N, CA, C and O atoms as a CHARMM CRD file, in Angstrom:
* protein
*
  348
    1    1 UNK  N      3.55700  15.36900  11.78400 PROA 1      0.00000
    2    1 UNK  CA     2.45400  14.46900  10.56400 PROA 1      0.00000
    3    1 UNK  C      3.43600  14.37400   9.75600 PROA 1      0.00000
    4    1 UNK  O      4.43700  14.92400  10.21600 PROA 1      0.00000
    5    2 UNK  N      3.62400  13.79500   8.49100 PROA 2      0.00000
    6    2 UNK  CA     4.72400  13.56300   7.89500 PROA 2      0.00000
    7    2 UNK  C      3.58900  13.82900   5.87200 PROA 2      0.00000
    8    2 UNK  O      2.56300  13.17000   5.70700 PROA 2      0.00000
    9    3 UNK  N      3.95800  14.54800   5.04000 PROA 3      0.00000
   10    3 UNK  CA     4.18600  14.74300   3.29000 PROA 3      0.00000
   11    3 UNK  C      5.08100  14.02800   3.08200 PROA 3      0.00000
   12    3 UNK  O      5.92800  13.70100   3.91300 PROA 3      0.00000
   13    4 UNK  N      5.03300  13.73200   2.11400 PROA 4      0.00000
   14    4 UNK  CA     5.83800  13.46000   0.52900 PROA 4      0.00000
   15    4 UNK  C      5.27400  13.18300  -0.66300 PROA 4      0.00000
   16    4 UNK  O      4.31700  12.46400  -0.94800 PROA 4      0.00000
   17    5 UNK  N      5.94400  13.80300  -1.27900 PROA 5      0.00000
   18    5 UNK  CA     6.23900  14.44400  -2.79500 PROA 5      0.00000
   19    5 UNK  C      5.56000  13.38200  -4.13000 PROA 5      0.00000
   20    5 UNK  O      5.20400  12.42900  -3.43700 PROA 5      0.00000
   21    6 UNK  N      5.34400  13.16000  -4.96600 PROA 6      0.00000
   22    6 UNK  CA     5.63000  12.16900  -5.96700 PROA 6      0.00000
   23    6 UNK  C      6.99000  12.86200  -7.34500 PROA 6      0.00000
   24    6 UNK  O      7.16400  12.94300  -8.56100 PROA 6      0.00000
   25    7 UNK  N      7.38200  13.06900  -6.54300 PROA 7      0.00000
   26    7 UNK  CA     8.11800  13.79300  -7.98800 PROA 7      0.00000
   27    7 UNK  C      9.39400  12.77500  -8.16500 PROA 7      0.00000
   28    7 UNK  O      9.33500  11.58000  -7.87400 PROA 7      0.00000
   29    8 UNK  N     10.18500  13.22500  -8.52300 PROA 8      0.00000
   30    8 UNK  CA    11.33300  12.13300  -9.40600 PROA 8      0.00000
   31    8 UNK  C     12.96400  12.15200  -8.06000 PROA 8      0.00000
   32    8 UNK  O     13.63300  11.18800  -7.68700 PROA 8      0.00000
   33    9 UNK  N     13.09700  13.60300  -7.68400 PROA 9      0.00000
   34    9 UNK  CA    13.30000  13.66000  -6.26400 PROA 9      0.00000
   35    9 UNK  C     12.61900  13.95900  -5.53500 PROA 9      0.00000
   36    9 UNK  O     12.34300  15.15500  -5.62000 PROA 9      0.00000
   37   10 UNK  N     12.05000  13.34400  -4.62200 PROA 10     0.00000
   38   10 UNK  CA    11.16500  13.69300  -3.82000 PROA 10     0.00000
   39   10 UNK  C     11.96200  14.43600  -2.15500 PROA 10     0.00000
   40   10 UNK  O     13.07900  14.26200  -1.66700 PROA 10     0.00000
   41   11 UNK  N     10.75200  15.28400  -1.68500 PROA 11     0.00000
   42   11 UNK  CA    10.76600  15.58600  -0.33800 PROA 11     0.00000
   43   11 UNK  C      9.85600  14.79900   0.41700 PROA 11     0.00000
   44   11 UNK  O      8.90800  14.03200   0.24800 PROA 11     0.00000
   45   12 UNK  N     10.76300  15.47200   1.61400 PROA 12     0.00000
   46   12 UNK  CA     9.36000  14.68400   2.75200 PROA 12     0.00000
   47   12 UNK  C      9.12800  15.55600   3.35000 PROA 12     0.00000
   48   12 UNK  O     10.27700  15.91600   3.60700 PROA 12     0.00000
   49   13 UNK  N      8.13000  16.67200   4.10700 PROA 13     0.00000
   50   13 UNK  CA     8.10700  17.34900   5.49200 PROA 13     0.00000
   51   13 UNK  C      7.49800  16.94500   6.55900 PROA 13     0.00000
   52   13 UNK  O      6.90400  15.95400   6.98300 PROA 13     0.00000
   53   14 UNK  N      7.84400  18.10300   6.91500 PROA 14     0.00000
   54   14 UNK  CA     7.85100  17.77300   9.15800 PROA 14     0.00000
   55   14 UNK  C      7.16800  18.50900   9.25800 PROA 14     0.00000
   56   14 UNK  O      7.45900  19.70200   9.34100 PROA 14     0.00000
   57   15 UNK  N      5.79200  17.94700   9.28900 PROA 15     0.00000
   58   15 UNK  CA     4.83100  19.67900  10.27200 PROA 15     0.00000
   59   15 UNK  C      4.88700  19.36200  11.38400 PROA 15     0.00000
   60   15 UNK  O      5.21400  18.30100  11.91600 PROA 15     0.00000
   61   16 UNK  N      4.42000  20.70600  11.93300 PROA 16     0.00000
   62   16 UNK  CA     3.29400  20.88600  13.00700 PROA 16     0.00000
   63   16 UNK  C      2.40200  20.75200  12.60800 PROA 16     0.00000
   64   16 UNK  O      1.95300  21.45500  11.70200 PROA 16     0.00000
   65   17 UNK  N      1.60900  19.47000  13.32200 PROA 17     0.00000
   66   17 UNK  CA     0.02000  19.18700  12.54900 PROA 17     0.00000
   67   17 UNK  C     -0.92300  20.38000  13.74500 PROA 17     0.00000
   68   17 UNK  O     -2.02900  20.82100  13.43200 PROA 17     0.00000
   69   18 UNK  N     -0.27800  20.71700  14.99400 PROA 18     0.00000
   70   18 UNK  CA    -1.88900  21.63600  15.46100 PROA 18     0.00000
   71   18 UNK  C     -1.27200  23.27400  14.71400 PROA 18     0.00000
   72   18 UNK  O     -1.96700  23.85200  13.87900 PROA 18     0.00000
   73   19 UNK  N     -0.44000  23.62300  14.99300 PROA 19     0.00000
   74   19 UNK  CA     0.61000  24.70500  14.08900 PROA 19     0.00000
   75   19 UNK  C      0.54000  24.70800  12.39200 PROA 19     0.00000
   76   19 UNK  O      1.10000  25.52200  11.65700 PROA 19     0.00000
   77   20 UNK  N     -0.36000  23.49300  11.95800 PROA 20     0.00000
   78   20 UNK  CA     0.67500  23.52100  10.72200 PROA 20     0.00000
   79   20 UNK  C      1.16300  23.92400   9.65700 PROA 20     0.00000
   80   20 UNK  O      0.86400  24.07200   8.47200 PROA 20     0.00000
   81   21 UNK  N      2.29600  24.12200  10.61500 PROA 21     0.00000
   82   21 UNK  CA     3.39800  24.49900  10.71300 PROA 21     0.00000
   83   21 UNK  C      5.24100  23.93500   9.84000 PROA 21     0.00000
   84   21 UNK  O      5.94600  23.17500  10.50300 PROA 21     0.00000
   85   22 UNK  N      5.40000  24.08400   9.40200 PROA 22     0.00000
   86   22 UNK  CA     6.77500  22.69400   8.93700 PROA 22     0.00000
   87   22 UNK  C      7.73200  23.16700   9.63500 PROA 22     0.00000
   88   22 UNK  O      7.91900  24.30500  10.06600 PROA 22     0.00000
   89   23 UNK  N      8.44400  22.04500   9.73800 PROA 23     0.00000
   90   23 UNK  CA     9.04400  21.54000  11.05000 PROA 23     0.00000
   91   23 UNK  C     10.72300  21.49100  10.42800 PROA 23     0.00000
   92   23 UNK  O     11.75000  22.08800  10.75000 PROA 23     0.00000
   93   24 UNK  N     10.44000  20.61100   9.53900 PROA 24     0.00000
   94   24 UNK  CA    12.06800  19.95300   8.92100 PROA 24     0.00000
   95   24 UNK  C     11.43800  19.00700   7.59500 PROA 24     0.00000
   96   24 UNK  O     10.22700  18.89900   7.40200 PROA 24     0.00000
   97   25 UNK  N     12.69000  18.22500   6.56100 PROA 25     0.00000
   98   25 UNK  CA    12.03200  18.05700   5.61500 PROA 25     0.00000
   99   25 UNK  C     13.87900  16.81100   5.72500 PROA 25     0.00000
  100   25 UNK  O     14.94300  16.65100   6.32400 PROA 25     0.00000
  101   26 UNK  N     13.09300  16.36000   4.73900 PROA 26     0.00000
  102   26 UNK  CA    14.66800  15.32800   4.15400 PROA 26     0.00000
  103   26 UNK  C     14.41600  15.06800   2.36300 PROA 26     0.00000
  104   26 UNK  O     13.43000  14.51400   1.87800 PROA 26     0.00000
  105   27 UNK  N     15.14700  15.42000   1.88700 PROA 27     0.00000
  106   27 UNK  CA    15.98300  14.65500   0.49500 PROA 27     0.00000
  107   27 UNK  C     16.64100  14.85300   0.16700 PROA 27     0.00000
  108   27 UNK  O     17.50800  15.56700   0.67100 PROA 27     0.00000
  109   28 UNK  N     16.65900  14.26300  -1.06300 PROA 28     0.00000
  110   28 UNK  CA    18.45600  14.17100  -2.14300 PROA 28     0.00000
  111   28 UNK  C     18.59800  12.34000  -2.72300 PROA 28     0.00000
  112   28 UNK  O     18.87300  11.75900  -3.77300 PROA 28     0.00000
  113   29 UNK  N     18.18600  11.93100  -1.17500 PROA 29     0.00000
  114   29 UNK  CA    19.01000  10.64400  -0.93300 PROA 29     0.00000
  115   29 UNK  C     17.87800   9.74600  -2.51500 PROA 29     0.00000
  116   29 UNK  O     18.40100   9.14000  -3.45100 PROA 29     0.00000
  117   30 UNK  N     16.00900  10.00000  -2.29100 PROA 30     0.00000
  118   30 UNK  CA    15.46600   9.32700  -2.84700 PROA 30     0.00000
  119   30 UNK  C     15.10400   9.39700  -4.14700 PROA 30     0.00000
  120   30 UNK  O     15.42900  10.43700  -4.72000 PROA 30     0.00000
  121   31 UNK  N     14.45700   8.49100  -4.84400 PROA 31     0.00000
  122   31 UNK  CA    13.72000   8.86500  -6.26300 PROA 31     0.00000
  123   31 UNK  C     12.20500   8.45700  -5.91900 PROA 31     0.00000
  124   31 UNK  O     11.56400   7.99500  -4.97500 PROA 31     0.00000
  125   32 UNK  N     12.00600   8.90500  -7.26700 PROA 32     0.00000
  126   32 UNK  CA    10.46600   8.58200  -7.96300 PROA 32     0.00000
  127   32 UNK  C      9.87200   8.26400  -7.11400 PROA 32     0.00000
  128   32 UNK  O      9.73400   7.07300  -6.83600 PROA 32     0.00000
  129   33 UNK  N      9.07000   9.70300  -6.10100 PROA 33     0.00000
  130   33 UNK  CA     8.03100  10.09900  -5.70200 PROA 33     0.00000
  131   33 UNK  C      8.54600   8.60400  -3.93500 PROA 33     0.00000
  132   33 UNK  O      9.35700   7.68000  -3.86300 PROA 33     0.00000
  133   34 UNK  N      7.29100   9.32500  -2.70200 PROA 34     0.00000
  134   34 UNK  CA     7.58900   8.37800  -1.79700 PROA 34     0.00000
  135   34 UNK  C      5.74600   8.03300  -1.47900 PROA 34     0.00000
  136   34 UNK  O      4.77700   8.75600  -1.24600 PROA 34     0.00000
  137   35 UNK  N      5.97900   6.39800  -1.64200 PROA 35     0.00000
  138   35 UNK  CA     4.42700   5.99700  -1.18900 PROA 35     0.00000
  139   35 UNK  C      3.75700   6.34000   0.34500 PROA 35     0.00000
  140   35 UNK  O      2.73600   6.93800   0.68400 PROA 35     0.00000
  141   36 UNK  N      4.95900   5.59100   1.17300 PROA 36     0.00000
  142   36 UNK  CA     4.34600   5.26700   2.47900 PROA 36     0.00000
  143   36 UNK  C      5.52400   5.48900   3.59100 PROA 36     0.00000
  144   36 UNK  O      6.53600   4.80900   3.75900 PROA 36     0.00000
  145   37 UNK  N      5.00700   6.85600   4.42500 PROA 37     0.00000
  146   37 UNK  CA     5.32400   7.31900   5.21600 PROA 37     0.00000
  147   37 UNK  C      4.93400   6.61700   6.48900 PROA 37     0.00000
  148   37 UNK  O      3.84000   6.06100   6.40100 PROA 37     0.00000
  149   38 UNK  N      5.61900   6.48200   7.79600 PROA 38     0.00000
  150   38 UNK  CA     5.10500   6.02700   9.34900 PROA 38     0.00000
  151   38 UNK  C      6.31300   6.15900  10.24000 PROA 38     0.00000
  152   38 UNK  O      7.44800   5.68100  10.24000 PROA 38     0.00000
  153   39 UNK  N      5.54300   7.10300  11.09900 PROA 39     0.00000
  154   39 UNK  CA     5.86200   7.18400  12.51400 PROA 39     0.00000
  155   39 UNK  C      6.27100   6.28400  12.91900 PROA 39     0.00000
  156   39 UNK  O      5.77100   5.29800  12.37700 PROA 39     0.00000
  157   40 UNK  N      7.76400   5.80200  14.45900 PROA 40     0.00000
  158   40 UNK  CA     7.61500   4.94600  14.63500 PROA 40     0.00000
  159   40 UNK  C      6.87500   5.16200  16.08700 PROA 40     0.00000
  160   40 UNK  O      6.64000   6.36100  16.23900 PROA 40     0.00000
  161   41 UNK  N      6.48600   4.45900  17.07300 PROA 41     0.00000
  162   41 UNK  CA     5.36800   4.15300  18.14300 PROA 41     0.00000
  163   41 UNK  C      6.32400   5.83300  19.17700 PROA 41     0.00000
  164   41 UNK  O      5.65600   6.60600  19.86400 PROA 41     0.00000
  165   42 UNK  N      7.89400   5.98300  18.98600 PROA 42     0.00000
  166   42 UNK  CA     8.07300   6.85500  20.38100 PROA 42     0.00000
  167   42 UNK  C      8.32400   7.94700  19.03200 PROA 42     0.00000
  168   42 UNK  O      9.45400   8.42200  18.91400 PROA 42     0.00000
  169   43 UNK  N      7.65800   8.18300  18.40900 PROA 43     0.00000
  170   43 UNK  CA     7.89400   9.48400  16.82200 PROA 43     0.00000
  171   43 UNK  C      8.86800  10.09000  16.63700 PROA 43     0.00000
  172   43 UNK  O      8.98800  11.13800  16.00300 PROA 43     0.00000
  173   44 UNK  N     10.18900   9.07400  17.53700 PROA 44     0.00000
  174   44 UNK  CA    11.47100   9.73400  17.02000 PROA 44     0.00000
  175   44 UNK  C     12.05000   9.83800  15.54200 PROA 44     0.00000
  176   44 UNK  O     12.79100  10.62400  14.95200 PROA 44     0.00000
  177   45 UNK  N     11.46300   8.84800  15.27200 PROA 45     0.00000
  178   45 UNK  CA    12.29500   8.21600  13.56800 PROA 45     0.00000
  179   45 UNK  C     10.80000   8.22500  12.53000 PROA 45     0.00000
  180   45 UNK  O      9.63400   8.39800  12.88500 PROA 45     0.00000
  181   46 UNK  N     11.24300   8.02200  11.43800 PROA 46     0.00000
  182   46 UNK  CA     9.87000   7.94600  10.09900 PROA 46     0.00000
  183   46 UNK  C     11.00900   7.40200   9.47000 PROA 46     0.00000
  184   46 UNK  O     12.20800   7.68000   9.47000 PROA 46     0.00000
  185   47 UNK  N      9.96600   6.14800   8.68100 PROA 47     0.00000
  186   47 UNK  CA    10.30000   5.35900   7.83800 PROA 47     0.00000
  187   47 UNK  C      9.63400   5.83100   6.67700 PROA 47     0.00000
  188   47 UNK  O      8.69300   6.60100   6.86800 PROA 47     0.00000
  189   48 UNK  N      9.96900   5.48500   5.36100 PROA 48     0.00000
  190   48 UNK  CA     9.58000   5.80300   3.97800 PROA 48     0.00000
  191   48 UNK  C      9.91800   4.57100   3.18800 PROA 48     0.00000
  192   48 UNK  O     10.76600   3.70000   3.38400 PROA 48     0.00000
  193   49 UNK  N      8.88000   4.76200   2.08900 PROA 49     0.00000
  194   49 UNK  CA     9.54400   3.88800   0.92100 PROA 49     0.00000
  195   49 UNK  C      9.00900   4.87200   0.09200 PROA 49     0.00000
  196   49 UNK  O      8.15700   5.69100   0.43700 PROA 49     0.00000
  197   50 UNK  N      9.71800   4.74000  -1.42100 PROA 50     0.00000
  198   50 UNK  CA    10.23400   5.19600  -1.95400 PROA 50     0.00000
  199   50 UNK  C      9.39700   3.89000  -3.53600 PROA 50     0.00000
  200   50 UNK  O      9.45400   2.67900  -3.74900 PROA 50     0.00000
  201   51 UNK  N      8.71800   5.11100  -4.25600 PROA 51     0.00000
  202   51 UNK  CA     7.70800   4.22600  -5.98000 PROA 51     0.00000
  203   51 UNK  C      8.81000   3.52200  -6.39100 PROA 51     0.00000
  204   51 UNK  O      8.60600   2.32100  -6.57000 PROA 51     0.00000
  205   52 UNK  N     10.29300   4.06300  -6.66100 PROA 52     0.00000
  206   52 UNK  CA    11.40400   3.34000  -7.06600 PROA 52     0.00000
  207   52 UNK  C     10.99600   1.88600  -7.82400 PROA 52     0.00000
  208   52 UNK  O     10.09300   1.16500  -7.39900 PROA 52     0.00000
  209   53 UNK  N     11.63000   1.64100  -8.75400 PROA 53     0.00000
  210   53 UNK  CA    11.47000  -0.45900  -8.91700 PROA 53     0.00000
  211   53 UNK  C     12.19300  -0.74200  -7.60100 PROA 53     0.00000
  212   53 UNK  O     11.66200  -1.62100  -6.92200 PROA 53     0.00000
  213   54 UNK  N     13.30700  -0.17400  -7.09800 PROA 54     0.00000
  214   54 UNK  CA    13.50200  -1.14600  -5.77900 PROA 54     0.00000
  215   54 UNK  C     12.52300  -0.94900  -4.47500 PROA 54     0.00000
  216   54 UNK  O     12.97600  -1.60400  -3.53700 PROA 54     0.00000
  217   55 UNK  N     11.62200  -0.42500  -4.21500 PROA 55     0.00000
  218   55 UNK  CA    10.61400   0.07900  -3.18200 PROA 55     0.00000
  219   55 UNK  C     12.07900   0.72400  -2.30000 PROA 55     0.00000
  220   55 UNK  O     12.28800  -0.01200  -1.33500 PROA 55     0.00000
  221   56 UNK  N     12.94600   1.68800  -2.36700 PROA 56     0.00000
  222   56 UNK  CA    13.48600   1.11800  -1.61000 PROA 56     0.00000
  223   56 UNK  C     13.01100   1.50300   0.11100 PROA 56     0.00000
  224   56 UNK  O     11.95600   2.13700   0.15400 PROA 56     0.00000
  225   57 UNK  N     13.35000   1.34400   0.84800 PROA 57     0.00000
  226   57 UNK  CA    13.24800   1.94900   2.18800 PROA 57     0.00000
  227   57 UNK  C     14.36000   2.61400   2.82400 PROA 57     0.00000
  228   57 UNK  O     15.51700   2.20600   2.72200 PROA 57     0.00000
  229   58 UNK  N     13.95800   3.81800   3.59400 PROA 58     0.00000
  230   58 UNK  CA    14.63300   4.58100   4.26300 PROA 58     0.00000
  231   58 UNK  C     14.19900   4.93300   5.85100 PROA 58     0.00000
  232   58 UNK  O     13.01200   4.77700   6.13900 PROA 58     0.00000
  233   59 UNK  N     15.09000   5.38400   6.84500 PROA 59     0.00000
  234   59 UNK  CA    14.53500   5.74000   7.67800 PROA 59     0.00000
  235   59 UNK  C     14.99500   6.36600   8.99100 PROA 59     0.00000
  236   59 UNK  O     15.67800   5.65700   9.73000 PROA 59     0.00000
  237   60 UNK  N     14.71000   7.57400   9.35600 PROA 60     0.00000
  238   60 UNK  CA    15.43300   8.83500   9.32800 PROA 60     0.00000
  239   60 UNK  C     15.13800   9.06600  10.71000 PROA 60     0.00000
  240   60 UNK  O     14.01600   8.86600  11.17500 PROA 60     0.00000
  241   61 UNK  N     16.29500   9.56000  11.50900 PROA 61     0.00000
  242   61 UNK  CA    16.05100  10.20000  12.79800 PROA 61     0.00000
  243   61 UNK  C     15.88300  11.59400  12.81900 PROA 61     0.00000
  244   61 UNK  O     16.58100  12.58200  12.59000 PROA 61     0.00000
  245   62 UNK  N     14.06900  11.21600  13.37100 PROA 62     0.00000
  246   62 UNK  CA    13.54300  13.15800  13.11700 PROA 62     0.00000
  247   62 UNK  C     14.17500  13.56400  14.78500 PROA 62     0.00000
  248   62 UNK  O     13.58100  14.47500  15.36300 PROA 62     0.00000
  249   63 UNK  N     15.04100  13.06600  15.32200 PROA 63     0.00000
  250   63 UNK  CA    15.92800  14.22300  16.32400 PROA 63     0.00000
  251   63 UNK  C     17.13300  14.69300  16.58900 PROA 63     0.00000
  252   63 UNK  O     17.53400  15.53700  17.39000 PROA 63     0.00000
  253   64 UNK  N     17.92300  13.68200  15.39400 PROA 64     0.00000
  254   64 UNK  CA    19.34800  14.00700  15.02600 PROA 64     0.00000
  255   64 UNK  C     19.16700  15.05300  13.39700 PROA 64     0.00000
  256   64 UNK  O     20.02400  15.88600  13.10200 PROA 64     0.00000
  257   65 UNK  N     17.63400  14.73100  12.30800 PROA 65     0.00000
  258   65 UNK  CA    16.91100  15.11800  11.57100 PROA 65     0.00000
  259   65 UNK  C     18.61600  14.42200  10.43600 PROA 65     0.00000
  260   65 UNK  O     19.54500  15.11000  10.01400 PROA 65     0.00000
  261   66 UNK  N     18.42600  13.05000  10.29500 PROA 66     0.00000
  262   66 UNK  CA    19.52800  12.26000  10.05100 PROA 66     0.00000
  263   66 UNK  C     18.89300  10.47000   9.06900 PROA 66     0.00000
  264   66 UNK  O     18.07900   9.60400   9.39000 PROA 66     0.00000
  265   67 UNK  N     19.71700  10.64100   7.96400 PROA 67     0.00000
  266   67 UNK  CA    19.30200   8.75800   7.64600 PROA 67     0.00000
  267   67 UNK  C     19.78800   8.36900   8.70700 PROA 67     0.00000
  268   67 UNK  O     20.98900   8.63600   8.66800 PROA 67     0.00000
  269   68 UNK  N     19.39800   7.64300  10.10100 PROA 68     0.00000
  270   68 UNK  CA    19.34700   6.23900  10.06200 PROA 68     0.00000
  271   68 UNK  C     20.12900   4.93800   8.76700 PROA 68     0.00000
  272   68 UNK  O     21.20700   4.36500   8.60600 PROA 68     0.00000
  273   69 UNK  N     19.04700   4.99200   8.23500 PROA 69     0.00000
  274   69 UNK  CA    19.06000   3.37300   7.47400 PROA 69     0.00000
  275   69 UNK  C     18.67000   3.53300   6.29800 PROA 69     0.00000
  276   69 UNK  O     18.01200   4.56900   6.19300 PROA 69     0.00000
  277   70 UNK  N     18.79400   2.89600   5.23400 PROA 70     0.00000
  278   70 UNK  CA    18.35100   2.62700   3.95400 PROA 70     0.00000
  279   70 UNK  C     18.54800   0.95100   3.51000 PROA 70     0.00000
  280   70 UNK  O     19.48000   0.18300   3.75000 PROA 70     0.00000
  281   71 UNK  N     17.20200   0.73100   2.72800 PROA 71     0.00000
  282   71 UNK  CA    17.40700  -1.10800   2.38500 PROA 71     0.00000
  283   71 UNK  C     16.58000  -0.71400   0.99400 PROA 71     0.00000
  284   71 UNK  O     16.17900   0.34600   0.51300 PROA 71     0.00000
  285   72 UNK  N     16.51300  -2.72500   0.42000 PROA 72     0.00000
  286   72 UNK  CA    16.05200  -2.23100  -0.67100 PROA 72     0.00000
  287   72 UNK  C     14.77200  -3.08600  -0.27800 PROA 72     0.00000
  288   72 UNK  O     14.56500  -3.99700   0.52400 PROA 72     0.00000
  289   73 UNK  N     14.10800  -2.47800  -1.08000 PROA 73     0.00000
  290   73 UNK  CA    12.43300  -2.86800  -0.50300 PROA 73     0.00000
  291   73 UNK  C     12.51200  -4.43300  -1.32300 PROA 73     0.00000
  292   73 UNK  O     13.39800  -5.26500  -1.12700 PROA 73     0.00000
  293   74 UNK  N     11.43300  -4.57400  -2.20900 PROA 74     0.00000
  294   74 UNK  CA    10.45100  -6.05000  -2.84900 PROA 74     0.00000
  295   74 UNK  C     10.52500  -5.97900  -4.39700 PROA 74     0.00000
  296   74 UNK  O     10.83400  -4.88400  -4.86800 PROA 74     0.00000
  297   75 UNK  N     10.36300  -6.66100  -4.96400 PROA 75     0.00000
  298   75 UNK  CA    10.15800  -6.30500  -6.64700 PROA 75     0.00000
  299   75 UNK  C      8.20000  -6.06000  -6.18800 PROA 75     0.00000
  300   75 UNK  O      7.46000  -5.34000  -6.85800 PROA 75     0.00000
  301   76 UNK  N      7.81400  -6.73300  -5.12900 PROA 76     0.00000
  302   76 UNK  CA     6.75000  -5.97700  -5.20500 PROA 76     0.00000
  303   76 UNK  C      6.07100  -4.73200  -4.77500 PROA 76     0.00000
  304   76 UNK  O      5.42800  -4.93700  -3.74500 PROA 76     0.00000
  305   77 UNK  N      6.01000  -3.82400  -5.09500 PROA 77     0.00000
  306   77 UNK  CA     5.78900  -2.46900  -4.48900 PROA 77     0.00000
  307   77 UNK  C      4.85100  -2.98100  -3.45400 PROA 77     0.00000
  308   77 UNK  O      4.15000  -3.99200  -3.41200 PROA 77     0.00000
  309   78 UNK  N      5.08500  -1.75300  -2.43000 PROA 78     0.00000
  310   78 UNK  CA     4.86600  -1.43400  -0.66000 PROA 78     0.00000
  311   78 UNK  C      3.66200  -0.74700  -0.64900 PROA 78     0.00000
  312   78 UNK  O      3.62400   0.34000  -1.22600 PROA 78     0.00000
  313   79 UNK  N      2.64400  -1.19000  -0.08200 PROA 79     0.00000
  314   79 UNK  CA     1.26200  -0.40400   0.38500 PROA 79     0.00000
  315   79 UNK  C      1.69900  -0.09500   1.38800 PROA 79     0.00000
  316   79 UNK  O      1.08200   0.83500   1.90600 PROA 79     0.00000
  317   80 UNK  N      2.56800  -0.48100   1.96500 PROA 80     0.00000
  318   80 UNK  CA     2.20200  -0.32300   3.34000 PROA 80     0.00000
  319   80 UNK  C      3.07300  -0.43900   4.89200 PROA 80     0.00000
  320   80 UNK  O      3.31500  -1.64000   5.01700 PROA 80     0.00000
  321   81 UNK  N      3.50500   0.14600   5.83100 PROA 81     0.00000
  322   81 UNK  CA     4.33800  -0.46200   6.77200 PROA 81     0.00000
  323   81 UNK  C      3.69400  -0.19300   7.84400 PROA 81     0.00000
  324   81 UNK  O      2.70100   0.52700   7.94700 PROA 81     0.00000
  325   82 UNK  N      4.70800  -1.24200   9.33600 PROA 82     0.00000
  326   82 UNK  CA     3.99500  -1.21300   9.87100 PROA 82     0.00000
  327   82 UNK  C      5.58300  -1.26300  11.11700 PROA 82     0.00000
  328   82 UNK  O      6.34300  -2.23100  11.10000 PROA 82     0.00000
  329   83 UNK  N      5.80500  -0.01800  12.10700 PROA 83     0.00000
  330   83 UNK  CA     6.72800  -0.77700  13.12300 PROA 83     0.00000
  331   83 UNK  C      6.91600  -1.49000  14.30100 PROA 83     0.00000
  332   83 UNK  O      6.54600  -1.24600  15.44900 PROA 83     0.00000
  333   84 UNK  N      7.86700  -2.86700  13.59600 PROA 84     0.00000
  334   84 UNK  CA     7.06200  -3.76500  14.63100 PROA 84     0.00000
  335   84 UNK  C      8.02500  -3.95500  16.13900 PROA 84     0.00000
  336   84 UNK  O      7.56400  -3.90500  17.27900 PROA 84     0.00000
  337   85 UNK  N      9.01300  -4.11000  15.87700 PROA 85     0.00000
  338   85 UNK  CA    10.32800  -3.32500  17.34600 PROA 85     0.00000
  339   85 UNK  C     10.95200  -1.84400  16.98300 PROA 85     0.00000
  340   85 UNK  O     11.11300  -1.25400  15.91400 PROA 85     0.00000
  341   86 UNK  N     11.25700  -1.47700  18.50100 PROA 86     0.00000
  342   86 UNK  CA    12.58200  -0.60500  18.06100 PROA 86     0.00000
  343   86 UNK  C     13.93200  -1.27200  18.01000 PROA 86     0.00000
  344   86 UNK  O     14.21000  -2.20400  18.76300 PROA 86     0.00000
  345   87 UNK  N     14.79000  -0.77400  17.09200 PROA 87     0.00000
  346   87 UNK  CA    15.86600  -0.56000  17.34200 PROA 87     0.00000
  347   87 UNK  C     17.10500   0.43200  17.62600 PROA 87     0.00000
  348   87 UNK  O     18.21700  -0.02700  17.88800 PROA 87     0.00000
């Protein structure tokens, strides 16, 4: 399970959903809060969309605990995301 906050410099927390214990977190690059979080189908990646003016999109590796990719979103607010294919 993953949660993200809506602070100016947000943090994403990864949790063990059964034990309700923290497993890790991501922070430092994102701004203006987290709007969307989605795990890849195999559970190895996490996609995050921020609340900034660009609706920035981040993809994190849960295996390496690192940022894989960052991209500008759209001028319209992104309210949901779906993994279409794995890269």
